[in-house]
C-alpha angles and dihedrals in degrees: 000000000000116000128212117243130217090258093056096259125122118241114220138169125225133180116226134180116256094252091055091050090049091051092049092049091049092051090046091055095042093051096036093232134119124276089246091053091055089052091048091050092048091052092048092050093047091050092048094048091046091050095049091047089050088053090056099258124141119227112220135180128194120214124214090269089056093251109150119217130184120230111219116208119188 
C-alpha cells in the first residue's frame, strides 16, 4: 500500500525489467536529476501525449533532415 511522505508525495514501489532501470539511470545521469524525477517526467509526458491523442491531435517529430514522422500511441 502506498504511503504518504513528509513532502506530500506518495511513496510507492514498482518492479521494472533491467533494461528499463538502465534507461532510467542513463536519463538520470544525462539530465542530472534524480531517478524519481525521471520517472515523474516520464509519467507527465505519457499523460500529456495520451490526452492530446484523445483530443484528436497528431504527435509529430521532425528529424535533422526535416523528415516528419508521426508518433503513434495506443
